[in-house]
N, C-alpha and C positions, 0 to 999 in steps of 0.2 A: 485388550481391543488395539487393533494398528492406531496411526495415527490417522486420522482422515482429513484430504481436503476435500470440501463437501460440492464436488462440480459433478456435472453430468459425467459419467463412466463413457458416454458415445466420443464424446468430443476432447477428451482427456489422454493425454502419455506424460509417461513420468521420468524427467530430464537427473537424474544423480550429479550431484556434486559434491567430490571426495571433501571430504571437508577437510581444513588444512593442519597435518600435524606438527601446527608450534607451540612449544615449551613457553613462550614471550606473555608476559604476567598471566603465569600459572598461577592456581589457586592454592594459599595456602593451605585450604579446606581439605584436600586430600590429602590430611596427612604431611602435607610439607613439598611433597612428590607425585606427579600427576602421571597414570599409568595412558600411555600415549596408542588409546586407540584409533585407527581410522574408522572414521563414522562415515556413512552417506546420507547426504539431506534430502530428502522426496524434491523436486522442483518443478514444475513444468509449465510447457507452454502448449497454451490450444491455438490449434489451425482458425481462428474466429476471423470472417470476412461475411460476418450476417447484417442485413440491411437492417435501421431500425425499424421497418416500414413491413410487422410481419415475414412473410417467405421470399422478398424479394431483393436477391443475392448478390445484385449484377451491379457492381459499382463502376463500370465503365462510364458511365453516363450521365447525361441530362443535367439539374440542378441537383441530384441527390450526392453527388461525390463528397461534399464535406461530411457524410452521415457517417463515411468508413469509419473505421477506428483511428480514433483522432492521434494516437499515440504514433503513428507510423509517419507524421509530418516531423518531428523532430529529431528525424534520422537523417536528414539532408539537408542542413544548413542552410546556403542561400535559396534553396528549393521551398523554404519555411516560408519566408518572407514574402516570397513573390504566393504561394497558395494561400496563403491567410489576406495578402492583399484583392487574389481574387474571391475569396470566400464574399470580404466586404463588400466590392463591386456586386456579387450577386445578391446581397442580402442587401443592401441600397436598388440594386434594381428590382425586387420583387417587392418592396415598399412602393414602390413610384406606380408597379402597377395596378397595387393593389387602390393606391391613390385616383388613379385616373379610372382602371375599372368600374370603380363606386360611383365615381361623379357621373358617367355614362350609364350606370345600372340604372341610377335617380332620375336620370333624362330621361330614358325612354320605359320606365314605368309613368312617369308623367306621358309620354308621347303613347302610350297603349292608352291611359285610362279619358283620354282627351279625344284622341280616332276613334271609337266603337265602329267607325264603316271601313275601318282597313282590315285588308284581308290577312288571315292566320300567317300566311307566309311574308306578308308586310312587316307585321311585328316579332316575329322571328327576326329577321334580318335586321334591325336594332336592337335587338337582347343578343346578338353573337357578335356583335362588335367587342363589349365588355367580358361575354362568357372567352371568345378568342384570348384576350387582352391577357387576362388572370390565367385560363385555362389551358393556352396551350402548352407549355411544359408540361402538366399534367399526363395529357392523352400522347403527347412524345412520348414520356416513360409509358404511359400503359400500352401504346402500340407495341415499341421495345421488347417490354417483358415478353407480350404475346408470342414474339418473335426468338424468345430465350425458354419458349414453354415456363415463363413463371405470370402465368395468367389472376393468379390470387392476390397480387399485389394490393397496395392501398390506393394506389393510382390508378389500377382497373376501375378497384370498386367503384370508386367515386366516379370514373368516368363514363362506366356503365350506369349508374342511377342518376347522374346529373343529364346523361345524353336523352335516357326513357321521359327523365321529366320532363324536356324538350318537345319530345317526339308525344308525350299524353296532350298538346296540346292541337293536334290535330288527328285526336278522335273524336267521333261523335257526340256531341253533349257533352263534351269535358270540359272543363275552365281550362285558364291558358296556367301554367305553371312555370311559362316562363323567368319570369322573375325569382321564384324557388330555384328554379336550375341556377341561373347563374349566380347565386347568394350563394348558394352550397358550397360551388367553385371557390367564389373569393373568399368566404372564412376558412372553406381547408389553406387557401393560401395564407391567410394572417397565422395560425397555426401551425405552418410549417416557420412560418416567421418568427411568432413567438421561440421556435426548438431550436430556431439558426443564434439566437438570442442566447438562449439558456444555455448553448453546446457553447459559444462563443464565453460567457462566463466560467464557464466549467473547464474551458479550454486555459483561458488567463490566469486560474486560480493556480494547474498545472505550473504553468510557463513562467511564473515566479524563480521555480526552480530552473529552469532553463537558462534563467541568469546567469548560472553559478559558469555555465559551458564558456571559458575565453576565447578569445579569436584570434590570441595571438601571445606570439611569446618571445624574449629580447634574450638570446644567447650566445657565451661568450665562446666568439671562432676564430682561429687566426688572430687572437691580440685585439681583437674588436668585437661590437654589437652588430646581432644579426636577425632582424626582425624575422619570425619563422612562422610557419601552423605550428601550435599545441605538439598534432601528428608526426611532425619532423624531427623531434627533438627526442635523444634518447635517452635513456640512463644511465648516468654517473656525467652528464654534461652539467656548465656553468650557468643560471640565468639569472637574473636579475629584475628584481620587481619594484615599480616604484610606486609611491604614492597615488592612492585612487585606484589603481591596477588588478584585475581579478588575478588571483595565482593561478598558473595553468597547470604546474605540473604538481606533485608530490615529489617531497623531499627533504631535505634538513639544511637549515639555514648556518651560511659557514659566516656570514657580515650580515651585520647592522642590527638594529633593535625596533622592534612596531608594536602596530596592535592592530588584531586582525577582528575585520566582521562579520563571522561566524553565523547568521542569522540564516543566509541560506541552508548552512546543512543543519546545525542543531535547533532553528527558534529561538533563538537565545537571542537576545539585543546587548547584551553585556558585553565590550570587545575584548580580544583575549590576548593578553600581552606576551609577546615570542622575540628571544635571543640565541644567539648562538648555541650550537649544539639542540636545538627542538627542532622536531618534526613538524613542518608547513604541510597544507591538505589542500589542494585544490580546491579553484570552488570558493573559496574567503576571497574576501575583501582588503586592501593591503591598504590601512585607514592613514599610516604617518611616515617612520622612515624607508628608505630606502634599502634592499633587502637581496642579498647575493647570496643564491640557495643552488647546493648542487643534488639534483633529481635521482631520486629512488628506482621511480617505477615510470616505465611508457604511459604514454595520456591514454591508453586504451585501457589498464589496468588500475589509470587513477582514482581515485574516491568519488569526484564530480563525475567520471564516466561510469562507475559503479552507480553511483544513487542513477543517474537519471536514466540509466537503462532499467533500475526496479521499478522507478517512476513510469519511463511508457510506457511498461509490460505489464505493468501492474492490473488492466483494462482486459489483458487477455483470461483472467483467471476469471472465470465469471463464480459468482454467486448461486447458490441452490435457486433465489426467486427468480435470478437471468435466467437460467438454466430450466426453470419453468415455464416461464412466462414464453420461451422460445419456442418449446413442446407444446403449449396451450394455442400458441398463435399458426403452428403447422397443422391443428386440430381442429380447434375451433372457427376459421375461417371459412374449410371446404365445407361444415356442416353449416355454416348460418345463408353460406350462397345456395345451400342445399335447399335450404327453407326457405329463404326468401322465394327461390324459383316457386317452391311449392305452394306459396303463398299466394303467387301471384297467378299462379296457371286453373289449381285445383277448385279453388271456390269460383275463380269464372268461367269454369266447364261445366258447374254445378248451376251458378244463379243466372251466368247471363252477364253480370256487372264485372266485364272487362276492365272499364277505365279503373271505376273505385280498388277492385284488387291488383291492379300491375302498378297503382299507386300505390295502397299499400306492401305491396313488393320492393318496390322502391326506398321507401323508408326507412323497411328493412333493412336493405342494402348498406343506407347511407350510415343507421345505427350498427350497422353489425362489424364495422371497421375496428379490431383490435388496436389501432397505431397510438391511444393514452398510455396502455399496458408497455407495448413494446417500445416507445421512445420515454418512459417518465422513468421507467423502472430503471434502465441500466446509466440513467441520466442522473438517476440517483446515487448511484452507487461509485458510478463517476465522483459527483463532486463529495462526494463519503472519502475516498481517498483523496484528492485535493484538497480539501480540509484539512485533515491528517498532514497529511506533509508539510502546512505551513506552520503547522505547530512542532517538525521535528521527529514527527512520526511518520514512518514510511509501511506501509502496511503492503504487502505484497500478489494481495489479489483483493478482490470484491467478495472472492470465496471465505475468503480469511472472514471476512466482517461479519459470517455468518456465525460460524464458532464463537470468537472474538464477543460476539456480543449475547453469549448463553456460557458464559465462564463461570465455575463458581467457587473453583478452587485456585489458587494464586501458590506458585512454591519458587522458593528464592532460593536462589544461589547466596552464600555469605560476602565474601572478598570481593569487592569492585562494584557491589551491587546494591549490599546493605550497608556497609562500610566503605571505607575510604580506597582501602585496598593499597598503601602507602602506611607502611610497616619500622618499626623504629623499634631499636633494643629498649625496656626499658628498666631492666633488671638482670645483673649478674648473679650465681649464686654458685660459688664454686667449691671444691670438697676435698681435691689433693694438691689444685695447681692452684697459682693466684689469679685474680679477677682477665685482667690481662692476656696470660699466656691460656686462660679457656677461649677467651675471646677469639688469640690469634689461631689455634687452634679450630676452633670453628669455622671462622674467615678463609683460612686457605685451602679446608676442605671441601669449600664452599665455593674457592674461587675461580671455577669456569661455567657457572649455573647463573642464568638468567632470571631466577626465580625470584619474587618480591623478596623473600625470605632470605636467600642467600644473598640476594645487594644489600638488606638491612642491616646483616651481619659484617660484610665487607663493609659498610659505612661507618661500623662501630670500630673495627679498624682497618682504617685504608691502609695502614704502612705495610706495605710488601717485603718481607725479611728475602735478602739476596742468599743466606747459607740454608732457605727453606725449601728441602726439597719435597714434593708432593708426585706418590705416584700410585700407580695400581686403583685406579678410582673406581668405586664400583657402585652402580645408584641400585635401589631397590624400591619398586613404585609402591607410593604411598606410607613409605617406610621410613627410606632417610637415605646417605650417603658413607660409605666407605671406604677411604685410603689411609695411604703409607705416607707419612709423615717426619721426617729424617728415625725412615728404621722403626719406629712405633706406627703400627697399626690402632688408627681413630675412627669410632665412630661418630658419626652425626644426623642426628633423628629424632623419633618418640620413643613413646614406651615399647612398644610389640619391637623396636631396632635393638635398643636396651635389651629387651628378655634374651631375645637372638644372642645377642652377643652375651649372656648371663651374668649381668654386669646389675648389681642390687642399686634399680633407681629408686627415687620416691617422689612425691607428688609436691608441687608447690603449691603453696597459698595465695601468690598474685595471678589475677585474672590476666590472662593471654594466650596467646602459641607458649608452648615450653619445648625448648629445642635443649634436649639432654646430649648430652656426650661421657661419652668410656672411651679410654687410653688400653689398650691389651685384655680389653676385655674388665679393667675398674673403671667402678661409677666415677667420673672426674666434676659433676655437678651440672648445671644448666643454665639455659640464657632463655631471661621470656621476652618473649617480641610481640608488641601490641597494634590493634587497627582500632583506627578511627568512628562512630558511628556515621553515615549520612546526615550532613543536617537535615534533609526534608523526608528523612526512610520515615520516622513517625508519622508524620502527617501525610505522607502517601499509603502507609498502612489504615488510618483511617480514612482515606477518604475510599479506599476499594469495600471498607465494611459497609461505608455509609451508602455507595453504588450497590449493595446486594449481596458480593461475593462473599459467602457465607466461610470459610476459612482459609486461612493463611499459614503456610508451612516453610520453615527454612530447613536445608538441607547441606551441613556441612562434616570437612573431613576435619575439623578443627574440634576441641578437647573440648569437652564435656560442660568445663566450666564455662570456659569463651561463649561456647553456645547458648550458655543457658543466662547470661551476663547479658545478650546480646537481645535472644527471645523475650524477655521479660523487661528491657529498656523499649523496646517495640509493641509488647504491648501483642507477641504471636498467638496464633493458636495451639501449633504444631513446631518443636523444633525434633531434629534427628541430629547427632555427631558423630562423630567417629567414622566418616564416612567414607569409604574407597569407592571410585570411579564406577564400579558395577554396583553397589551397593543402593545409591543415586540412583539408575537407573531401576532398581526393583523398589525401590519407594515410590518411584512413578508409577510405576503399573500397577501399586495397591489402590494408590489414589485417584489411577484411572475410572478407577470402579465407582467412582461416588458423585461424576460429574462432569463435562467439560472440563479442562484442565489447562493453566498455561503455568509454561517455565520461563523464571527470570533468569539468565546465569551472563555471563561475561560473553560468552559467544565463542571460545577459543576450546579451555579443557570442557565445557559444558556439550560441547557440541552432540554427543549421543543424548543426552538428556533432551535438549531442545530438538531434537529429532519425536524422541517420543514421545513426547508433549502433542496434546492436540494444536495448541498453539507456542512456538518458540517464540520467546522474545527477547532481544539479543539487551542485554544494558552497557553504556558507557560505551557503545561501538562505533565510535568517529573514527573512520581511518583503519581498519577490521577487518580483513580480508574475510578470517574467519567466520565472523560475524553475522558481515552481511551475504554470505554465504549460505550458515549453517539455518538462520532463525528467519522465523516470516512474519515479526514484526522488528524493525529497527528503530532504535530510540536514538536518532542524534543527539545527542548529549547523556550524560551520568545519572539523570535525575527520577527516583523512584516515582515521583509524583505522575509521572507522564503515564505511565498504565493505566491509574484511574480514566485520564484525558481517554484514551484509545480506547476505553470499553466504553464508553459516553459515546466514545465519537460513533461506537462500531452503534451498540445499540437504539441511537438516534438517526441513520443511518437505516436500520430496519424497519425502526417502528414509520418513517416518512417513506418507505417503500410498500409497506404493508396498508397503510392508506391509501396509497393511488392505488394499490392493486384493487381495496374493497369498493373505494369510490368509481374508480372505473367502471368494475363489473357490475355495481349496484346498478348504477343509473342508466346502464345500456340495459339490464333484464327487463327495468322498470319500462324502459319508452320501448324497448320491442315486444312487451306484452300488450299497450296499448298501443301500439304500431297495427297488431295483430288485430286489434279488437274497435280498431276505425278513430281512436279514439286521441291518437297525434297527428301534427300536422309536422309540414317539413320542418316548419322552426326548429320543433323541438324533436327532430331527429339531427339536426345541423347541434342543437347544442350536446344533445347526447354522445355527438362523434369530436367536433373539433372544440367546443366550448371545454367538453371534458378532458379533452386532451392538452388543452390550454392552463384552464386550471390547475391540471397534474404535473407539467413542464414546472409550472409558476411555485407548486410545493417542492418539487423535486432541488428546486434552488436552493431550498433552506438549510440542503447539505454539507450544500459551498461553506457553511458559517460551522467554524467548528467548536 
């Protein structure tokens, strides 16, 4: 089964990102060395310019500019503030119009009741004042929609229904429907106001992340500090970060110590200590000391920029529910308009009661508007994405919410995921040479590797011998390294490498990763390297099982004894040890047949498996380009407990979306039937449209609370 991105195929294209061929932080589970296959991660960007209201896709006019995908606003720096200020003015203007029109509607209604001798056209004039105040923008939108060939927009339906209600008053024997017509338009604007408020709250939940975008950077040039835009700073330049300032660029600390507020990146409130030689990431806030930092990336490639891009573009990747609603509205709206015409015309031709049936047809039109669905469902997913981002969980599209909510199997990498990924030598067992010499040989063979195990060996033997000559280095993926040290052929790796060398190795009773050493084919002993289980790994597994995940599986390249110890401590359902990178992919493919599967890894050497799973989740991905590229969900800290939170947020978001769908469709069908039978009033029709929309929008706002 190929990895599914559950979106509408009609509007989906795939952009392939080649996974980074990085060895840094590689996983010792691949038997200490990793096969660096390039892999491609599927991502996609939908061309997305659909109006929240039915088929109306023209965003270039009227009050509805704010309905277009609001992630675009954040690309434009100063324009963002202006745009939001403009939206606030629009919202305030709409509220004023609603209040004024409400007062004038009450006044017009009182005048109509107390002036029975007035002509119909005179009553119409007094009702037209509040009607045009509150409905002018809607009428304008409807007219412009007609000019663009988009006759079935929500604005058009509302305009026809209300103008028809006004016209009924002039038909022989008909009662005035002027108050109802104005009230329909008035309540429609109330619904628009609620929608604006809900979108504003959703946007603010995302905008807390926008605060990580720095405004300026202090860069050292020609012996003095110059304040420039972050985009103007090149990699390798030196910047100064004062207390209270946002970190503008990714880099390495040269001087100074401080604490960093990383809450915008990780969702964690505990500050992180930092000092010389430590990596520092853009988007954090420097809390205390002055830091002198050498930049390592251009601003466009920085962590902050990548995160903002992920969040801003997440809305483009539609969920199945959103795609369904879009298609539903395009089919549903023409059908109900045709039915409304039939309800108004055919019975009128048969009975001659035109007033009755035209009125019922107008009720049918008011009820039929699909705005409750078209507005509330995308708003629900947008709120869910925003709520997750506040927890330091970046979900790359609402399409992934569907799959994440149905995950039955969670597969874990071990190192850096369930364990700390910090290795240290815990035992040395020599055979033909002493302990110091065994460490010396292993450390020097691994002297050029950045692998965590290689680093642990070098840390255990930090002294570099000047008279030590290392050459002819040969690396075998998933097995180990061979090299010539002072004329002797030394092999350092796992048991398979020892067998290839003809060395008579033997197992060790210690728990940990066993690194065997052979000299000229003779077994020289082994070194034990251990890793620590993360503090919240056990509680994370418990939380997943409590959330209904059916099985938890660990795949590791490490020794059977190490894997068994970790699996037992964490109460995992399955584990598979001593796997090469290709073996992990094969295991995941076997498990995929049992239902939706999420794979959790470090996002670097596990890129092939992350791509193969239904949902790839990158753990400990802070600052890792490969993780951000390869994974579908990025957890901005290294806590496994966030996986259960991500699944919970996805399920809650889907549940709210389904509630809105069934509630809106149910009420509309009921009132449509009543309207056709003559049992519905204009007030019921208004509730079935705008009232349901308001309630659905309010329900959608619950998704903001992660």
